[in-house]
VOGU-3710 file (C-alpha; in Angstrom, 3 decimals, decimal comma):
1> mdivldrkel> 0,129/0,107/0,306  1,456/3,663/-0,852  2,464/5,479/1,950  1,387/9,398/2,153  3,579/11,492/4,643  1,410/14,348/6,190  2,681/17,677/6,722  3,956/17,439/9,914  5,867/14,290/8,720  7,575/15,951/5,947
11> ikypflkesq> 8,624/18,548/7,667  11,477/16,022/9,365  12,600/15,013/5,777  12,412/18,152/3,850  14,797/16,397/1,502  12,094/14,099/0,158  10,426/15,278/-3,320  7,210/15,671/-1,448  8,370/18,267/0,923  9,889/20,046/-1,205
21> qlarrhvesl> 6,521/20,120/-3,852  4,659/21,052/-0,422  7,132/24,335/-0,289  6,995/25,118/-4,085  2,954/25,190/-3,476  3,093/28,030/-1,392  6,255/30,122/-2,633  5,509/31,167/-5,801  8,176/34,140/-5,984  11,654/33,632/-4,189
31> eefltgspga> 12,340/37,584/-3,973  8,692/38,094/-3,106  8,914/35,433/-0,487  11,913/37,152/1,196  10,407/40,731/1,250  7,336/39,257/3,750  7,276/38,196/7,149  6,772/34,572/6,143  9,976/34,631/4,449  11,712/36,322/7,181
41> aalerakerv> 10,799/33,691/9,549  11,986/30,769/7,305  14,953/32,849/6,747  15,949/33,011/10,213  15,321/29,282/10,730  17,465/28,589/7,813  20,020/30,422/9,628  19,571/28,219/12,766  20,002/24,919/10,803  23,442/26,371/9,248
51> vaavtfkkef> 24,461/27,463/12,775  23,570/24,301/14,238  25,600/22,765/11,569  28,546/24,850/12,119  28,505/24,020/15,618  27,945/20,722/15,680  24,888/20,338/17,113  23,677/16,780/17,366  20,343/17,656/19,496  17,208/17,126/17,772
61> gdedtrnlkp> 13,777/17,250/18,842  10,208/18,623/18,285  11,326/21,710/19,387  13,230/22,275/15,864  9,798/21,136/13,885  7,120/23,010/15,684  7,945/26,987/15,437  6,735/27,537/11,891  3,939/26,366/9,584  5,182/23,165/7,449
71> eleiasyala> 5,777/24,783/4,270  7,827/27,434/6,239  9,999/25,167/7,848  10,443/23,180/4,864  11,678/26,099/3,089  13,747/26,962/5,761  15,908/23,679/4,709  15,963/25,187/1,165  16,829/28,935/2,151  19,618/27,193/4,628
81> rmlvscigdr> 20,799/25,304/1,127  20,893/28,691/-0,548  22,822/30,509/2,211  25,519/27,824/2,112  26,021/27,730/-1,532  26,089/31,689/-1,828  29,232/31,129/0,892  30,621/28,759/-1,308  32,906/26,759/1,261  33,120/23,445/0,661
91> slidrlarye> 33,566/22,392/4,532  30,415/24,539/5,543  28,630/22,750/2,813  29,279/19,145/4,131  28,383/20,371/7,215  25,231/21,321/6,556  24,532/17,743/4,375  26,136/15,598/7,794  23,815/18,223/10,171  20,210/17,284/7,700
101> aesasfflaa> 21,246/13,646/7,603  21,637/13,342/11,523  18,711/14,843/11,935  16,621/12,982/9,685  18,006/9,943/11,230  17,288/10,914/14,586  13,681/11,319/13,470  13,526/8,014/11,371  14,351/5,883/14,389  11,245/6,754/16,078
111> eepeirrfva> 9,311/6,347/13,114  6,898/3,449/12,033  8,265/0,784/10,005  6,321/1,546/7,196  7,267/5,296/7,396  10,803/4,227/7,683  10,571/1,800/4,836  8,840/5,008/2,728  11,991/7,444/3,297  14,398/4,588/2,715
121> ksvgidtrav> 13,031/3,826/-0,239  13,176/7,112/-1,454  16,929/7,712/-1,159  17,189/4,050/-2,384  17,643/1,762/0,413  15,651/-1,248/1,209  15,446/-1,314/5,171  14,434/-5,621/5,084  17,898/-5,701/2,938  20,386/-8,047/5,056
131> smpvtryvel> 22,749/-7,856/2,104  23,648/-5,140/-0,599  24,989/-5,766/-4,259  29,170/-4,863/-4,148  28,777/-2,007/-6,778  26,057/0,022/-4,700  27,881/-0,659/-1,380  31,497/0,468/-2,820  29,484/3,659/-4,029  28,012/4,223/-0,810
141> vphlrdkrwr> 30,753/3,763/2,054  33,762/5,730/0,797  33,271/8,501/3,119  32,819/6,364/6,427  35,538/6,537/8,370  35,539/3,131/10,380  37,775/0,543/9,343  34,795/-2,292/9,366  33,236/-0,502/6,199  36,086/-1,185/3,955
151> lvnrevrqgg> 35,123/-3,844/1,780  38,275/-6,210/2,737  36,657/-6,273/6,020  33,192/-7,158/4,617  31,703/-10,689/4,176  30,887/-10,633/0,521  28,813/-13,755/-0,549  27,503/-14,036/-4,656  28,358/-10,417/-5,238  26,337/-8,891/-2,383
161> vnleageide> 27,949/-7,264/0,937  26,361/-9,069/4,190  25,124/-6,333/6,636  24,965/-6,788/10,399  22,145/-5,462/12,462  21,671/-1,683/12,779  24,016/-1,065/9,922  21,400/-0,469/7,623  20,268/2,686/9,496  23,880/4,182/9,445
171> lireriraii> 23,932/3,171/5,412  20,639/5,606/5,341  21,822/8,341/7,004  25,231/8,204/5,121  23,090/7,824/1,504  21,002/11,177/2,686  24,145/13,327/3,488  25,318/12,092/-0,201  22,203/13,182/-1,674  22,230/16,751/-0,078
181> adqlplrvpg> 26,161/17,001/-0,678  25,718/15,997/-4,364  23,189/18,677/-5,170  25,134/21,341/-3,470  26,573/24,370/-4,296  23,317/25,800/-5,874  23,510/28,048/-8,606  21,840/30,606/-6,870  21,094/34,039/-8,392  23,649/36,822/-7,773
191> gicerlapvt> 20,717/39,278/-6,568  19,660/36,450/-3,973  22,783/36,111/-2,730  23,543/39,642/-2,403  19,939/40,005/-0,283  21,129/37,201/1,918  24,509/38,909/2,384  23,647/39,912/6,055  22,983/36,542/7,313  25,982/35,023/5,255
201> geiaalqqqq> 27,926/37,215/6,804  27,216/36,165/9,882  27,752/32,549/9,396  30,630/33,218/7,812  31,886/35,212/10,811  30,708/32,461/13,252  32,852/29,580/11,060  35,941/31,680/11,468  35,375/32,187/14,948  34,598/28,200/15,891
211> aleqfgevre> 38,125/27,649/13,935  39,738/30,060/15,975  38,267/28,684/19,374  39,419/24,940/17,909  43,366/26,078/16,984  43,363/29,596/18,303  44,719/32,775/16,443  47,524/31,469/14,356  51,075/31,498/15,748  53,679/30,862/13,601
221> eafppcigal> 56,062/29,972/16,066  54,030/26,828/17,095  54,133/25,429/13,764  55,887/22,037/13,485  59,368/21,971/12,192  58,447/20,280/8,731  55,594/23,159/7,976  58,399/25,664/8,976  60,691/24,120/6,639  58,317/24,401/3,528
231> iqaitagtnl> 57,457/27,746/4,318  61,214/28,660/4,793  62,024/26,852/1,384  59,408/28,815/-0,410  60,702/32,393/1,278  64,403/31,212/0,110  62,749/30,762/-3,581  62,775/26,912/-3,645  60,144/25,311/-5,622  57,778/22,673/-3,744
241> thmgrfaita> 56,981/19,330/-4,784  53,420/18,578/-5,190  52,938/16,892/-2,050  55,035/19,739/-0,257  52,465/22,236/-1,642  49,348/20,257/-0,556  50,885/19,507/2,922  51,315/23,342/3,613  48,022/24,304/2,194  46,167/21,762/3,804
251> flhtiglnva> 47,733/22,481/6,985  47,205/26,357/6,624  43,719/25,990/5,865  42,707/23,406/8,751  44,205/25,988/11,220  42,208/29,250/9,996  44,024/30,823/7,196  41,604/31,850/4,374  42,268/31,182/0,472  43,623/34,609/0,024
261> qiadvfarap> 45,972/34,324/3,043  47,098/30,963/1,687  48,132/32,021/-1,812  50,031/34,879/-0,204  52,597/32,343/1,315  53,085/30,986/-1,959  53,611/34,640/-3,242  57,376/34,282/-2,642  57,912/31,388/-4,834  59,911/31,726/-8,023
271> dfdpdmtmyq> 57,146/29,877/-10,238  54,437/31,715/-8,779  51,375/32,061/-10,370  48,614/33,694/-9,383  45,827/32,177/-11,401  47,156/28,443/-11,006  47,991/28,963/-7,240  44,293/30,305/-6,283  43,137/27,209/-8,317  45,234/24,632/-6,640
281> vehisgrggt> 44,302/26,200/-2,942  40,900/26,356/-3,577  40,663/22,706/-4,183  42,572/21,791/-1,271  40,831/24,001/0,678  36,962/22,410/-0,487  36,080/23,896/-3,234  36,418/21,146/-5,717  33,904/18,996/-3,487  36,571/17,466/-0,700
291> eytppscatm> 37,940/19,472/1,827  41,535/17,691/2,510  43,088/17,296/5,659  46,908/17,454/6,147  49,110/14,501/5,302  50,245/12,489/9,239  53,632/12,545/10,227  54,267/8,900/8,816  53,003/10,502/5,186  55,652/13,314/5,709
301> rtfglcanrd> 58,360/10,873/6,360  57,343/8,870/3,341  57,398/11,882/0,908  60,403/13,073/2,271  59,148/16,065/4,138  59,985/15,425/7,761  62,539/17,987/8,363  63,994/19,491/11,691  62,431/16,860/13,682  62,769/18,053/17,356
311> kdcervnhpl> 62,009/16,345/20,792  58,360/17,454/20,810  57,842/15,495/17,497  58,167/12,247/19,766  54,710/13,133/21,507  52,588/13,405/18,017  51,728/11,617/15,022  50,434/14,409/13,147  51,649/18,324/12,457  48,364/19,410/13,786
321> syyrfkknik> 48,682/17,630/17,039  52,208/19,255/17,394  50,637/22,668/16,524  48,080/22,180/19,183  50,569/20,991/22,012  52,898/23,826/21,507  50,139/26,461/21,501  48,898/24,835/24,580  52,329/25,090/26,048  52,783/29,044/24,938
331> kkrs> 49,600/29,963/26,314  50,016/28,052/29,948  53,431/30,150/29,845  51,970/33,218/28,967
//
């Protein structure tokens, strides 16, 4: 029997086509919608969604879905996607996708089996499945970090990967995340982004603040020796290898430097090409679809980039860990 979700159920899963159709019936013109009080309320809720994603909020409940009319709650999801698209930061897009997937997973856990099956089927997963075709499985799990998801650690029979109890829920959440992430960034008209600028500015500032809270103010004196050596090489006019460029870019991006600031570091290189440098930095920083993390100490050694190793290097296995450690020491001394 076909399942028809009511309005209160649709707001829990705004990525469904049925949810988006409900919102479209009440929003004919986006510009007119944003000028009215309903649009203002939906935009405020959209900002709340993105802020929750930025701050890694993982508490969900009915209070998240009852403050607005269903069509406005769903519209806030659409506006949240526009906000992160206007900002254009891939890491922010990934955070929103994860937040929305976590939210949907929370509500699905308490749903009736029929509704749960309907939502799962809408994203291409059968909740009653005890196995999954290898090709489908491999496509679905690359972003799941736990080693148990690796194909070499799975039991495969007759072209299917066996699934253990509870794993289907994790796969549904990951599938929802992937669908949302793959749809972003949206092509938002420039005029709409200008209208949303006050809100996107707040979000960008909050994101920068989050980076500062995690790593603190950027302190070059706390850089690990390997990163310091790479910067010195650039200053001395040495052309870095591809892995060297990747390592320093990913490190500087992760501790809070923006694309322009990172590009300025490379401006001292003898082969500096502004356009190519910006392209490479933006790609590594996440504009290309994946936000890369700096290589570990083991990887740095493999590529011959572990330089000027000191006694504090013995305490850590990653350049970021070294940076945090040195900053904490300097903070305590001051």
